[in-house]
TORPA-4810 file (N, C-alpha, C, O; in nm, 3 decimals):
<nodes>
NODE_1_-0.752_1.280_0.696_-0.769_1.201_0.825_-0.761_1.051_0.792_-0.722_0.969_0.875_M
NODE_2_-0.798_1.019_0.668_-0.821_0.851_0.644_-0.724_0.827_0.547_-0.639_0.744_0.580_K
NODE_3_-0.713_0.878_0.437_-0.616_0.841_0.338_-0.496_0.904_0.328_-0.393_0.849_0.290_C
NODE_4_-0.506_1.022_0.364_-0.394_1.132_0.349_-0.388_1.215_0.229_-0.290_1.285_0.203_G
NODE_5_-0.475_1.208_0.168_-0.508_1.300_0.040_-0.508_1.447_0.083_-0.551_1.479_0.194_K
NODE_6_-0.465_1.527_0.005_-0.488_1.664_0.022_-0.632_1.705_0.024_-0.711_1.632_-0.036_P
NODE_7_-0.675_1.807_0.082_-0.807_1.857_0.097_-0.822_2.002_0.058_-0.723_2.070_0.086_V
NODE_8_-0.911_2.060_0.007_-0.910_2.213_-0.031_-0.870_2.311_0.078_-0.790_2.403_0.061_R
NODE_9_-0.936_2.281_0.197_-0.936_2.368_0.311_-0.916_2.307_0.444_-0.972_2.199_0.465_C
NODE_10_-0.841_2.364_0.540_-0.797_2.291_0.665_-0.936_2.244_0.758_-0.925_2.159_0.847_S
NODE_11_-1.027_2.291_0.734_-1.161_2.259_0.822_-1.212_2.130_0.760_-1.284_2.064_0.834_E
NODE_12_-1.185_2.074_0.619_-1.195_1.952_0.557_-1.122_1.839_0.630_-0.999_1.844_0.628_Q
NODE_13_-1.172_1.753_0.684_-1.110_1.618_0.762_-1.103_1.524_0.651_-1.005_1.450_0.658_E
NODE_14_-1.170_1.509_0.565_-1.184_1.381_0.466_-1.187_1.459_0.305_-1.246_1.563_0.277_Y
NODE_15_-1.105_1.375_0.216_-1.105_1.403_0.082_-1.250_1.350_0.040_-1.320_1.277_0.110_C
NODE_16_-1.279_1.396_-0.080_-1.416_1.343_-0.149_-1.432_1.186_-0.137_-1.533_1.137_-0.086_W
NODE_17_-1.346_1.122_-0.177_-1.335_0.985_-0.187_-1.385_0.921_-0.024_-1.472_0.837_0.000_D
NODE_18_-1.316_0.977_0.049_-1.333_0.907_0.174_-1.457_0.966_0.279_-1.488_0.920_0.389_C
NODE_19_-1.512_1.073_0.212_-1.629_1.114_0.267_-1.738_1.066_0.220_-1.844_1.101_0.272_A
NODE_20_-1.737_0.974_0.109_-1.844_0.921_0.032_-1.815_0.763_0.031_-1.898_0.696_-0.031_H
NODE_21_-1.714_0.699_0.088_-1.704_0.565_0.066_-1.623_0.494_0.209_-1.529_0.544_0.270_K
NODE_22_-1.680_0.389_0.232_-1.631_0.331_0.363_-1.497_0.256_0.341_-1.492_0.165_0.258_R
NODE_23_-1.396_0.290_0.408_-1.253_0.207_0.363_-1.245_0.125_0.495_-1.284_0.165_0.604_H
NODE_24_-1.187_0.001_0.466_-1.163_-0.091_0.530_-1.052_-0.091_0.623_-1.049_-0.152_0.729_I
NODE_25_-0.959_-0.013_0.572_-0.841_0.011_0.652_-0.862_0.141_0.758_-0.948_0.228_0.740_Y
NODE_26_-0.768_0.138_0.873_-0.765_0.212_0.975_-0.720_0.388_0.907_-0.788_0.490_0.920_E
NODE_27_-0.616_0.376_0.853_-0.547_0.516_0.808_-0.412_0.478_0.727_-0.346_0.376_0.745_R
NODE_28_-0.387_0.575_0.640_-0.278_0.552_0.572_-0.209_0.691_0.528_-0.278_0.793_0.528_G
NODE_29_-0.081_0.696_0.492_-0.013_0.830_0.422_0.068_0.776_0.329_0.103_0.659_0.326_V
NODE_30_0.100_0.869_0.247_0.173_0.873_0.121_0.289_0.975_0.119_0.276_1.086_0.170_S
NODE_31_0.400_0.935_0.059_0.531_1.044_0.074_0.495_1.172_0.021_0.501_1.278_0.083_L
NODE_32_0.449_1.150_-0.127_0.443_1.268_-0.228_0.309_1.244_-0.299_0.261_1.131_-0.302_W
NODE_33_0.242_1.362_-0.361_0.141_1.363_-0.467_0.207_1.294_-0.584_0.324_1.306_-0.618_L
NODE_34_0.107_1.217_-0.641_0.141_1.126_-0.796_0.131_1.260_-0.902_0.027_1.290_-0.960_H
NODE_35_0.242_1.326_-0.914_0.248_1.404_-1.029_0.417_1.431_-1.054_0.503_1.398_-0.972_K
NODE_36_0.441_1.488_-1.167_0.596_1.483_-1.190_0.656_1.555_-1.081_0.597_1.640_-1.014_E
NODE_37_0.781_1.516_-1.067_0.864_1.406_-1.130_0.838_1.298_-1.058_0.898_1.200_-1.101_P
NODE_38_0.752_1.273_-0.935_0.753_1.124_-0.877_0.700_1.052_-0.953_0.758_0.943_-0.962_V
NODE_39_0.569_1.069_-1.045_0.521_0.955_-1.139_0.614_0.886_-1.216_0.615_0.764_-1.228_N
NODE_40_0.699_0.968_-1.273_0.825_0.928_-1.373_0.917_0.847_-1.279_0.962_0.744_-1.328_A
NODE_41_0.952_0.878_-1.148_1.037_0.810_-1.095_0.968_0.675_-1.046_1.043_0.577_-1.055_S
NODE_42_0.852_0.650_-0.999_0.785_0.547_-0.977_0.773_0.453_-1.095_0.780_0.331_-1.079_I
NODE_43_0.756_0.508_-1.210_0.746_0.427_-1.319_0.893_0.365_-1.353_0.897_0.250_-1.397_Y
NODE_44_0.991_0.424_-1.336_1.106_0.368_-1.373_1.126_0.252_-1.251_1.160_0.137_-1.281_R
NODE_45_1.104_0.288_-1.128_1.127_0.205_-1.023_1.044_0.068_-1.035_1.082_-0.040_-0.989_F
NODE_46_0.911_0.092_-1.114_0.829_-0.012_-1.136_0.856_-0.117_-1.231_0.853_-0.238_-1.208_K
NODE_47_0.887_-0.046_-1.368_0.872_-0.102_-1.480_1.025_-0.099_-1.539_1.034_-0.162_-1.644_Y
NODE_48_1.126_-0.049_-1.503_1.247_-0.024_-1.576_1.376_-0.073_-1.474_1.489_-0.028_-1.495_Y
NODE_49_1.350_-0.170_-1.361_1.447_-0.232_-1.310_1.517_-0.154_-1.205_1.618_-0.203_-1.154_N
NODE_50_1.474_-0.042_-1.168_1.546_0.072_-1.099_1.536_0.036_-0.939_1.508_0.120_-0.853_Q
NODE_51_1.563_-0.099_-0.913_1.540_-0.160_-0.787_1.606_-0.068_-0.679_1.537_-0.050_-0.578_R
NODE_52_1.713_-0.014_-0.684_1.793_0.080_-0.599_1.689_0.204_-0.549_1.712_0.256_-0.440_F
NODE_53_1.606_0.238_-0.609_1.532_0.354_-0.556_1.450_0.314_-0.439_1.401_0.400_-0.365_Y
NODE_54_1.433_0.176_-0.416_1.372_0.146_-0.287_1.432_0.205_-0.173_1.355_0.254_-0.090_A
NODE_55_1.578_0.211_-0.148_1.662_0.263_-0.050_1.621_0.424_-0.018_1.596_0.468_0.094_S
NODE_56_1.622_0.493_-0.129_1.598_0.650_-0.127_1.438_0.677_-0.082_1.407_0.776_-0.016_F
NODE_57_1.352_0.590_-0.121_1.213_0.597_-0.105_1.187_0.567_0.065_1.121_0.638_0.140_Y
NODE_58_1.252_0.453_0.098_1.240_0.439_0.238_1.288_0.493_0.311_1.249_0.459_0.422_A
NODE_59_1.380_0.589_0.312_1.488_0.680_0.378_1.398_0.786_0.392_1.374_0.820_0.508_A
NODE_60_1.337_0.852_0.294_1.243_0.948_0.291_1.114_0.934_0.377_1.071_1.021_0.453_E
NODE_61_1.061_0.816_0.355_0.948_0.757_0.456_0.970_0.788_0.578_0.903_0.864_0.648_I
NODE_62_1.099_0.709_0.618_1.131_0.706_0.754_1.143_0.874_0.828_1.108_0.906_0.941_V
NODE_63_1.192_0.942_0.743_1.217_1.082_0.796_1.093_1.151_0.808_1.080_1.242_0.889_K
NODE_64_0.999_1.112_0.730_0.865_1.197_0.730_0.779_1.109_0.829_0.709_1.170_0.910_S
NODE_65_0.777_0.991_0.829_0.663_0.941_0.917_0.706_0.822_1.022_0.621_0.742_1.061_Y
NODE_66_0.838_0.814_1.063_0.882_0.719_1.151_0.800_0.725_1.296_0.772_0.622_1.357_E
NODE_67_0.766_0.849_1.341_0.701_0.861_1.456_0.549_0.824_1.468_0.487_0.793_1.570_S
NODE_68_0.497_0.838_1.324_0.346_0.809_1.306_0.355_0.636_1.300_0.273_0.567_1.360_L
NODE_69_0.442_0.590_1.237_0.432_0.443_1.212_0.466_0.353_1.365_0.410_0.247_1.393_I
NODE_70_0.573_0.425_1.455_0.578_0.376_1.582_0.430_0.395_1.658_0.374_0.305_1.720_K
NODE_71_0.382_0.523_1.640_0.236_0.515_1.724_0.149_0.403_1.659_0.094_0.331_1.742_R
NODE_72_0.125_0.371_1.520_0.059_0.257_1.484_0.106_0.120_1.539_0.026_0.028_1.554_W
NODE_73_0.212_0.112_1.564_0.290_-0.009_1.618_0.254_-0.149_1.551_0.212_-0.246_1.614_A
NODE_74_0.277_-0.144_1.416_0.252_-0.283_1.353_0.366_-0.379_1.384_0.486_-0.355_1.401_P
NODE_75_0.294_-0.501_1.386_0.372_-0.623_1.420_0.450_-0.666_1.300_0.557_-0.725_1.318_E
NODE_76_0.405_-0.640_1.175_0.456_-0.678_1.058_0.433_-0.579_0.929_0.328_-0.521_0.903_F
NODE_77_0.530_-0.575_0.872_0.530_-0.472_0.723_0.479_-0.582_0.612_0.553_-0.678_0.591_I
NODE_78_0.382_-0.573_0.554_0.349_-0.647_0.447_0.351_-0.577_0.305_0.322_-0.458_0.307_L
NODE_79_0.378_-0.631_0.188_0.387_-0.564_0.081_0.247_-0.627_-0.004_0.208_-0.743_0.013_A
NODE_80_0.184_-0.539_-0.090_0.070_-0.576_-0.175_0.150_-0.675_-0.264_0.253_-0.644_-0.323_I
NODE_81_0.095_-0.787_-0.268_0.170_-0.895_-0.350_0.129_-0.894_-0.500_0.017_-0.856_-0.533_P
NODE_82_0.214_-0.933_-0.582_0.193_-0.942_-0.728_0.154_-1.086_-0.768_0.211_-1.178_-0.709_L
NODE_83_0.059_-1.115_-0.866_0.049_-1.247_-0.886_0.179_-1.310_-0.962_0.256_-1.247_-1.035_H
NODE_84_0.186_-1.426_-0.933_0.319_-1.492_-0.970_0.334_-1.473_-1.124_0.448_-1.444_-1.161_S
NODE_85_0.238_-1.486_-1.221_0.265_-1.452_-1.346_0.334_-1.325_-1.369_0.439_-1.318_-1.433_R
NODE_86_0.258_-1.198_-1.302_0.332_-1.066_-1.330_0.462_-1.041_-1.277_0.549_-0.974_-1.333_R
NODE_87_0.476_-1.110_-1.143_0.608_-1.126_-1.080_0.725_-1.173_-1.170_0.828_-1.113_-1.199_R
NODE_88_0.682_-1.298_-1.208_0.772_-1.355_-1.312_0.809_-1.276_-1.431_0.924_-1.270_-1.474_K
NODE_89_0.702_-1.213_-1.487_0.716_-1.145_-1.610_0.835_-1.009_-1.566_0.937_-0.985_-1.631_K
NODE_90_0.799_-0.945_-1.462_0.864_-0.800_-1.423_1.006_-0.856_-1.357_1.111_-0.799_-1.387_R
NODE_91_1.007_-0.965_-1.270_1.129_-1.011_-1.218_1.145_-0.968_-1.054_1.237_-1.002_-0.980_G
NODE_92_1.031_-0.886_-1.021_1.057_-0.850_-0.887_0.904_-0.784_-0.856_0.818_-0.765_-0.942_Y
NODE_93_0.890_-0.758_-0.724_0.773_-0.675_-0.680_0.831_-0.553_-0.609_0.897_-0.559_-0.505_N
NODE_94_0.800_-0.443_-0.675_0.856_-0.305_-0.631_0.814_-0.280_-0.462_0.885_-0.221_-0.380_Q
NODE_95_0.707_-0.330_-0.443_0.629_-0.297_-0.297_0.727_-0.383_-0.204_0.768_-0.336_-0.099_A
NODE_96_0.763_-0.516_-0.248_0.833_-0.589_-0.156_0.983_-0.539_-0.125_1.044_-0.561_-0.021_E
NODE_97_1.028_-0.472_-0.227_1.163_-0.420_-0.211_1.145_-0.282_-0.118_1.231_-0.254_-0.034_L
NODE_98_1.041_-0.205_-0.136_1.025_-0.113_-0.035_1.008_-0.142_0.111_1.060_-0.084_0.206_L
NODE_99_0.919_-0.248_0.111_0.869_-0.321_0.266_1.009_-0.366_0.322_1.037_-0.324_0.434_A
NODE_100_1.100_-0.447_0.256_1.223_-0.492_0.300_1.308_-0.361_0.357_1.350_-0.358_0.473_S
NODE_101_1.325_-0.261_0.271_1.413_-0.156_0.318_1.363_-0.097_0.458_1.435_-0.083_0.556_E
NODE_102_1.205_-0.060_0.449_1.124_-0.006_0.565_1.159_-0.087_0.682_1.202_-0.027_0.781_L
NODE_103_1.145_-0.216_0.685_1.155_-0.303_0.788_1.307_-0.302_0.852_1.334_-0.294_0.972_G
NODE_104_1.391_-0.313_0.750_1.522_-0.305_0.789_1.567_-0.156_0.878_1.641_-0.161_0.975_R
NODE_105_1.517_-0.050_0.834_1.540_0.076_0.884_1.460_0.065_1.010_1.525_0.065_1.115_L
NODE_106_1.330_0.057_1.018_1.250_0.059_1.142_1.270_-0.060_1.246_1.243_-0.055_1.366_L
NODE_107_1.323_-0.168_1.177_1.341_-0.291_1.264_1.201_-0.366_1.337_1.180_-0.412_1.449_K
NODE_108_1.117_-0.351_1.207_1.002_-0.427_1.198_1.005_-0.546_1.131_1.066_-0.554_1.025_I
NODE_109_0.949_-0.639_1.176_0.951_-0.789_1.087_0.871_-0.753_0.945_0.763_-0.695_0.938_P
NODE_110_0.941_-0.797_0.845_0.856_-0.815_0.724_0.823_-0.951_0.671_0.904_-1.044_0.663_V
NODE_111_0.695_-0.954_0.634_0.635_-1.088_0.593_0.592_-1.079_0.440_0.528_-0.990_0.386_S
NODE_112_0.637_-1.180_0.392_0.572_-1.184_0.233_0.479_-1.328_0.228_0.465_-1.389_0.122_F
NODE_113_0.435_-1.361_0.316_0.380_-1.478_0.332_0.229_-1.464_0.402_0.151_-1.560_0.394_K
NODE_114_0.196_-1.358_0.461_0.075_-1.349_0.520_-0.060_-1.319_0.420_-0.179_-1.347_0.434_L
NODE_115_0.009_-1.258_0.326_-0.127_-1.235_0.212_-0.055_-1.268_0.082_0.065_-1.247_0.069_I
NODE_116_-0.129_-1.320_-0.013_-0.089_-1.353_-0.145_-0.195_-1.311_-0.258_-0.315_-1.304_-0.231_R
NODE_117_-0.150_-1.284_-0.377_-0.249_-1.245_-0.477_-0.292_-1.395_-0.552_-0.212_-1.467_-0.614_R
NODE_118_-0.421_-1.421_-0.534_-0.456_-1.571_-0.589_-0.526_-1.539_-0.737_-0.564_-1.632_-0.808_V
NODE_119_-0.540_-1.415_-0.772_-0.610_-1.401_-0.911_-0.497_-1.285_-0.974_-0.442_-1.195_-0.911_Q
NODE_120_-0.481_-1.321_-1.125_-0.389_-1.230_-1.191_-0.502_-1.126_-1.256_-0.575_-1.151_-1.352_D
NODE_121_-0.500_-1.048_-1.206_-0.601_-0.910_-1.216_-0.557_-0.817_-1.334_-0.439_-0.804_-1.365_T
NODE_122_-0.654_-0.756_-1.396_-0.607_-0.666_-1.492_-0.531_-0.538_-1.421_-0.561_-0.508_-1.306_E
NODE_123_-0.444_-0.474_-1.487_-0.352_-0.343_-1.438_-0.490_-0.251_-1.391_-0.592_-0.238_-1.459_P
NODE_124_-0.467_-0.202_-1.279_-0.579_-0.110_-1.223_-0.560_0.051_-1.290_-0.657_0.125_-1.304_Q
NODE_125_-0.442_0.084_-1.321_-0.447_0.196_-1.415_-0.519_0.255_-1.513_-0.538_0.373_-1.540_K
NODE_126_-0.569_0.123_-1.580_-0.661_0.158_-1.697_-0.810_0.135_-1.669_-0.893_0.115_-1.757_S
NODE_127_-0.837_0.138_-1.535_-0.977_0.120_-1.488_-1.058_0.232_-1.405_-0.981_0.288_-1.326_L
NODE_128_-1.175_0.277_-1.399_-1.247_0.355_-1.312_-1.239_0.301_-1.173_-1.174_0.200_-1.149_D
NODE_129_-1.308_0.371_-1.075_-1.294_0.340_-0.937_-1.397_0.209_-0.941_-1.354_0.111_-0.880_S
NODE_130_-1.504_0.195_-0.991_-1.613_0.077_-0.965_-1.534_-0.043_-1.043_-1.527_-0.150_-0.983_R
NODE_131_-1.473_-0.033_-1.172_-1.416_-0.125_-1.237_-1.280_-0.180_-1.138_-1.249_-0.299_-1.136_K
NODE_132_-1.218_-0.092_-1.070_-1.104_-0.116_-0.997_-1.164_-0.211_-0.882_-1.101_-0.312_-0.850_R
NODE_133_-1.283_-0.179_-0.822_-1.311_-0.245_-0.689_-1.342_-0.391_-0.722_-1.305_-0.489_-0.658_Q
NODE_134_-1.432_-0.387_-0.859_-1.482_-0.540_-0.898_-1.369_-0.622_-0.964_-1.372_-0.745_-0.963_R
NODE_135_-1.256_-0.544_-1.028_-1.123_-0.612_-1.073_-1.053_-0.675_-0.916_-0.997_-0.784_-0.930_N
NODE_136_-1.054_-0.628_-0.800_-0.974_-0.669_-0.709_-1.075_-0.778_-0.599_-1.033_-0.819_-0.491_L
NODE_137_-1.194_-0.805_-0.649_-1.296_-0.891_-0.558_-1.219_-1.044_-0.576_-1.200_-1.104_-0.682_E
NODE_138_-1.182_-1.085_-0.442_-1.113_-1.232_-0.424_-0.982_-1.222_-0.500_-0.941_-1.323_-0.556_K
NODE_139_-0.911_-1.109_-0.507_-0.775_-1.113_-0.564_-0.687_-1.150_-0.483_-0.587_-1.205_-0.529_A
NODE_140_-0.701_-1.131_-0.338_-0.610_-1.189_-0.243_-0.666_-1.280_-0.133_-0.785_-1.281_-0.102_F
NODE_141_-0.571_-1.358_-0.076_-0.609_-1.441_0.014_-0.494_-1.417_0.123_-0.384_-1.372_0.090_A
NODE_142_-0.528_-1.453_0.266_-0.464_-1.431_0.365_-0.388_-1.580_0.393_-0.455_-1.683_0.392_A
NODE_143_-0.278_-1.582_0.411_-0.188_-1.718_0.455_-0.147_-1.731_0.593_-0.041_-1.676_0.621_E
NODE_144_-0.212_-1.797_0.693_-0.155_-1.785_0.825_-0.081_-1.915_0.846_-0.128_-2.024_0.813_W
NODE_145_0.034_-1.899_0.901_0.093_-2.026_0.944_0.054_-2.029_1.103_-0.053_-2.083_1.134_L
NODE_146_0.131_-1.976_1.197_0.111_-1.967_1.344_0.098_-1.833_1.392_0.101_-1.804_1.512_H
NODE_147_0.082_-1.744_1.292_0.088_-1.584_1.325_-0.063_-1.523_1.306_-0.137_-1.538_1.209_V
NODE_148_-0.082_-1.465_1.402_-0.215_-1.383_1.374_-0.176_-1.239_1.435_-0.183_-1.216_1.556_R
NODE_149_-0.133_-1.142_1.338_-0.093_-1.018_1.432_-0.215_-0.918_1.449_-0.306_-0.916_1.366_P
NODE_150_-0.214_-0.842_1.550_-0.324_-0.757_1.589_-0.305_-0.627_1.459_-0.401_-0.586_1.393_Y
NODE_151_-0.175_-0.581_1.442_-0.165_-0.486_1.363_-0.071_-0.484_1.251_0.042_-0.528_1.269_S
NODE_152_-0.109_-0.435_1.129_-0.019_-0.458_1.018_0.003_-0.325_0.945_-0.082_-0.237_0.952_V
NODE_153_0.132_-0.306_0.865_0.150_-0.202_0.773_0.152_-0.242_0.632_0.255_-0.305_0.603_L
NODE_154_0.076_-0.226_0.544_0.082_-0.267_0.408_0.131_-0.139_0.319_0.090_-0.023_0.319_V
NODE_155_0.222_-0.199_0.249_0.307_-0.110_0.156_0.276_-0.135_0.023_0.276_-0.250_-0.022_I
NODE_156_0.245_-0.019_-0.059_0.236_-0.019_-0.202_0.294_0.093_-0.272_0.341_0.182_-0.200_D
NODE_157_0.301_0.106_-0.396_0.381_0.215_-0.437_0.297_0.345_-0.474_0.351_0.456_-0.476_D
NODE_158_0.146_0.322_-0.506_0.065_0.421_-0.557_-0.070_0.397_-0.497_-0.126_0.289_-0.513_I
NODE_159_-0.124_0.495_-0.429_-0.254_0.501_-0.374_-0.356_0.601_-0.477_-0.349_0.724_-0.480_Y
NODE_160_-0.435_0.531_-0.546_-0.528_0.618_-0.624_-0.675_0.619_-0.567_-0.713_0.722_-0.513_T
NODE_161_-0.762_0.508_-0.576_-0.884_0.500_-0.516_-0.882_0.445_-0.379_-0.972_0.481_-0.304_T
NODE_162_-0.785_0.357_-0.332_-0.797_0.305_-0.222_-0.838_0.153_-0.221_-0.818_0.078_-0.125_G
NODE_163_-0.898_0.116_-0.344_-0.937_-0.018_-0.379_-0.858_-0.138_-0.350_-0.906_-0.236_-0.294_N
NODE_164_-0.740_-0.129_-0.386_-0.631_-0.230_-0.374_-0.593_-0.245_-0.219_-0.565_-0.354_-0.168_T
NODE_165_-0.595_-0.126_-0.153_-0.550_-0.148_0.005_-0.675_-0.208_0.065_-0.668_-0.303_0.143_I
NODE_166_-0.792_-0.152_0.028_-0.914_-0.217_0.071_-0.934_-0.360_0.059_-0.968_-0.427_0.157_D
NODE_167_-0.916_-0.410_-0.056_-0.917_-0.553_-0.084_-0.820_-0.624_0.000_-0.851_-0.735_0.045_A
NODE_168_-0.715_-0.577_0.025_-0.596_-0.643_0.105_-0.655_-0.638_0.265_-0.668_-0.740_0.333_A
NODE_169_-0.681_-0.530_0.301_-0.735_-0.503_0.443_-0.860_-0.596_0.456_-0.877_-0.656_0.563_A
NODE_170_-0.942_-0.612_0.362_-1.059_-0.690_0.382_-1.025_-0.834_0.420_-1.088_-0.897_0.505_K
NODE_171_-0.915_-0.886_0.347_-0.892_-1.045_0.363_-0.811_-1.071_0.481_-0.829_-1.176_0.544_V
NODE_172_-0.719_-0.979_0.518_-0.642_-0.956_0.647_-0.730_-0.958_0.773_-0.705_-1.038_0.863_L
NODE_173_-0.829_-0.873_0.780_-0.939_-0.861_0.877_-1.012_-0.997_0.917_-1.033_-1.052_1.025_K
NODE_174_-1.047_-1.033_0.767_-1.132_-1.156_0.790_-1.043_-1.278_0.843_-1.103_-1.374_0.892_E
NODE_175_-0.925_-1.281_0.837_-0.835_-1.365_0.898_-0.795_-1.347_1.034_-0.728_-1.433_1.091_A
NODE_176_-0.839_-1.223_1.100_-0.811_-1.169_1.239_-0.717_-1.062_1.252_-0.678_-1.040_1.367_G
NODE_177_-0.673_-0.994_1.164_-0.592_-0.870_1.200_-0.695_-0.782_1.220_-0.798_-0.771_1.154_V
NODE_178_-0.652_-0.707_1.335_-0.751_-0.590_1.402_-0.721_-0.457_1.325_-0.817_-0.384_1.300_Q
NODE_179_-0.604_-0.422_1.289_-0.558_-0.289_1.257_-0.483_-0.293_1.127_-0.365_-0.326_1.134_K
NODE_180_-0.533_-0.264_1.009_-0.456_-0.230_0.874_-0.426_-0.079_0.855_-0.513_0.009_0.860_V
NODE_181_-0.300_-0.060_0.834_-0.255_0.084_0.807_-0.193_0.061_0.690_-0.149_-0.050_0.664_Y
NODE_182_-0.180_0.173_0.600_-0.101_0.153_0.474_-0.013_0.281_0.463_-0.049_0.389_0.512_F
NODE_183_0.112_0.262_0.391_0.184_0.361_0.330_0.242_0.341_0.193_0.304_0.237_0.168_L
NODE_184_0.225_0.442_0.100_0.266_0.446_-0.022_0.363_0.545_-0.076_0.382_0.645_-0.005_T
NODE_185_0.413_0.539_-0.164_0.528_0.650_-0.210_0.437_0.764_-0.267_0.460_0.880_-0.231_I
NODE_186_0.334_0.738_-0.352_0.257_0.860_-0.375_0.125_0.821_-0.382_0.083_0.706_-0.391_S
NODE_187_0.046_0.949_-0.374_-0.104_0.947_-0.373_-0.169_1.034_-0.461_-0.120_1.145_-0.479_I
NODE_188_-0.286_0.994_-0.525_-0.347_1.091_-0.616_-0.411_1.221_-0.557_-0.400_1.236_-0.435_G
NODE_189_-0.474_1.313_-0.624_-0.505_1.423_-0.577_-0.618_1.447_-0.503_-0.717_1.409_-0.565_Q
NODE_190_-0.647_1.499_-0.387_-0.768_1.501_-0.314_-0.891_1.599_-0.387_-0.873_1.635_-0.504_G
NODE_191_-0.988_1.631_-0.332_-1.061_1.733_-0.368_-1.086_1.831_-0.238_-1.153_1.933_-0.250_Y
</nodes>
């Protein structure tokens, strides 16, 4: 009911993580579980310049979640930003590619200026949950021009512990956003 991870039985509303941790975002969903062949596909999308995967992922997301996204009514779609050094090294931000495609298909404005990464953090995949949370403290900053949206949809590739989405949601809410939802390609296993 919160992060979208699968649970053991239908009576269970929240996964173990969400039952034991207060998340800052409202709700989120993911297209698939993070296991084969999905994880290999995301790895190629993220690290091997398979940018065209964004169109496929976006089309699948729209098929599965268009009505839910419309109920959330985000004013903007945002991507989890990369630090400029990491972006320069990789050459692109996979979350931005996905956000752009979703915006085009759903006719929702996409902004890459409302949030930016101000710290070049360690890659999350090598850290446990507590270290992930500390790693992301002060990693993001909200950038407001003349826009203060009520509701936004944040896009990333993988949801594991929720720390990245929470860190982004925190700065967005501190800057005046009321509702932060997320959508990812894949999600870790629930309990």
